[in-house]
C-alpha positions as CSV (number, residue, x, y, z in Angstrom):
1,X,-83.6,187.2,-34.2
2,X,-86.6,185.5,-32.6
3,X,-90.1,185.0,-34.4
4,X,-93.4,185.0,-31.8
5,X,-96.8,186.2,-31.3
6,X,-97.9,190.0,-31.5
7,X,-100.0,189.9,-28.7
8,X,-98.9,188.5,-25.5
9,X,-100.1,185.3,-24.0
10,X,-100.5,183.9,-20.4
11,X,-97.5,182.0,-21.0
12,X,-95.3,185.1,-21.7
13,X,-96.6,186.9,-18.8
14,X,-95.4,183.8,-16.4
15,X,-91.7,184.3,-17.4
16,X,-91.4,181.4,-20.1
17,X,-91.2,183.0,-23.5
18,X,-93.3,181.5,-26.5
19,X,-91.4,182.1,-29.5
20,X,-90.7,180.2,-32.6
21,X,-87.0,178.5,-32.9
22,X,-87.8,177.2,-36.2
23,X,-86.3,178.3,-39.8
24,X,-88.4,178.8,-42.3
25,X,-86.5,176.6,-45.1
26,X,-89.3,176.8,-47.8
27,X,-87.8,179.7,-49.5
28,X,-84.5,178.2,-50.0
29,X,-86.2,175.2,-51.0
30,X,-88.2,177.0,-53.7
31,X,-84.6,179.1,-55.0
32,X,-82.8,175.5,-54.7
33,X,-85.3,174.0,-57.0
34,X,-85.4,176.8,-59.7
35,X,-81.7,176.7,-60.1
36,X,-81.7,172.8,-60.3
37,X,-84.3,173.2,-63.0
38,X,-81.8,176.1,-64.8
39,X,-79.2,174.1,-64.3
40,X,-80.7,170.9,-66.2
41,X,-82.0,173.0,-69.1
42,X,-78.4,175.1,-69.7
43,X,-76.0,171.7,-68.8
44,X,-76.4,170.5,-72.8
45,X,-75.2,174.0,-73.6
46,X,-72.2,173.9,-71.9
47,X,-70.5,170.9,-74.2
48,X,-67.3,172.4,-75.2
49,X,-66.4,169.6,-78.2
50,X,-67.6,171.1,-81.0
51,X,-67.7,169.0,-84.4
52,X,-66.7,170.9,-87.3
53,X,-67.3,170.5,-90.9
54,X,-65.5,173.6,-92.3
55,X,-66.0,175.2,-95.7
56,X,-63.3,174.4,-98.7
57,X,-62.1,177.6,-100.3
58,X,-60.1,179.0,-103.8
59,X,-58.0,182.1,-103.6
60,X,-56.0,183.2,-106.1
61,X,-52.8,182.7,-106.3
62,X,-50.0,185.1,-103.9
63,X,-46.7,186.0,-105.4
64,X,-43.9,184.1,-103.7
65,X,-41.7,186.6,-102.0
66,X,-37.6,185.8,-103.0
67,X,-36.4,186.3,-99.6
68,X,-39.0,183.4,-98.2
69,X,-37.1,181.0,-96.1
70,X,-39.4,177.2,-97.1
71,X,-40.1,175.2,-94.2
72,X,-41.6,171.8,-95.2
73,X,-42.8,168.7,-92.3
74,X,-43.3,165.3,-93.9
75,X,-45.7,162.8,-92.9
76,X,-43.4,161.4,-90.7
77,X,-42.4,164.6,-88.9
78,X,-39.3,165.1,-90.5
79,X,-38.3,169.0,-90.8
80,X,-36.8,170.3,-94.0
81,X,-35.4,174.6,-94.6
82,X,-35.3,174.8,-98.3
83,X,-33.9,171.0,-99.1
84,X,-32.3,169.6,-96.1
85,X,-33.3,168.0,-93.2
86,X,-33.2,169.0,-89.8
87,X,-33.7,168.2,-86.3
88,X,-35.8,171.3,-83.5
89,X,-32.1,171.3,-82.3
90,X,-30.8,172.2,-85.6
91,X,-33.6,174.5,-86.4
92,X,-33.2,176.9,-83.7
93,X,-30.0,178.4,-84.1
94,X,-30.7,178.8,-88.0
95,X,-33.7,180.6,-87.0
96,X,-31.2,182.8,-84.7
97,X,-29.1,183.3,-87.8
98,X,-32.3,184.6,-89.7
99,X,-33.7,187.2,-86.9
100,X,-30.1,188.6,-87.0
101,X,-29.1,189.2,-90.4
102,X,-33.0,189.7,-92.2
103,X,-35.9,190.3,-88.9
104,X,-38.5,190.5,-91.4
105,X,-37.9,187.7,-93.0
106,X,-41.1,185.3,-94.5
107,X,-40.7,181.8,-93.1
108,X,-43.9,179.6,-95.3
109,X,-44.4,176.1,-93.8
110,X,-45.8,174.1,-96.2
111,X,-46.6,170.6,-94.3
112,X,-48.2,167.4,-95.1
113,X,-51.8,167.0,-94.1
114,X,-50.7,164.2,-91.8
115,X,-48.4,165.7,-89.8
116,X,-49.5,166.4,-85.9
117,X,-49.4,170.1,-85.6
118,X,-47.8,169.3,-82.1
119,X,-44.4,169.9,-84.5
120,X,-46.0,172.9,-86.4
121,X,-46.9,174.8,-83.3
122,X,-43.2,173.6,-82.0
123,X,-41.8,175.6,-85.3
124,X,-43.7,178.6,-85.0
125,X,-42.8,179.2,-81.1
126,X,-39.5,179.3,-82.3
127,X,-39.5,181.3,-84.9
128,X,-41.9,184.0,-83.3
129,X,-39.3,183.4,-79.9
130,X,-36.4,184.6,-82.3
131,X,-38.6,187.5,-83.4
132,X,-39.5,186.7,-86.8
133,X,-43.5,186.8,-87.1
134,X,-43.6,186.5,-90.7
135,X,-45.0,183.3,-91.1
136,X,-47.2,182.0,-93.6
137,X,-48.7,178.6,-94.7
138,X,-48.8,177.1,-98.4
139,X,-51.2,174.9,-99.7
140,X,-51.6,173.9,-103.0
141,X,-54.4,174.7,-105.1
142,X,-57.6,172.9,-104.6
143,X,-58.8,170.4,-107.6
144,X,-61.5,171.9,-109.5
145,X,-64.8,169.7,-110.2
């Protein structure tokens, strides 16, 4: 595509063309500057670190089912099945036996507040792999002031 004049000049009549071969970059620069301003303004809203101060709530006590399995975690990361200390390797066969005998069994997780979430997530994944989906967290009642 060539740009040129609408009227014929003497240069065109002599055989050389008087077309303009330069690209006009002004509209592109305008668009780029507008995009730059938009990104500068929008950048602070794209942060993924969110500091949360979660509210504290007090709920009514729920009656404990008779066939619930209690799995507890202490601050050092030890795992307890009712009162027995277990490792992750020992936990998975017990979960498989539980799933075979009672697939609707409820697992109640009790964790010290210093426990790493990674350990809790591994236990939840192992239980769900065996088909146990009724998993709940047990907390202490909030102290009233």
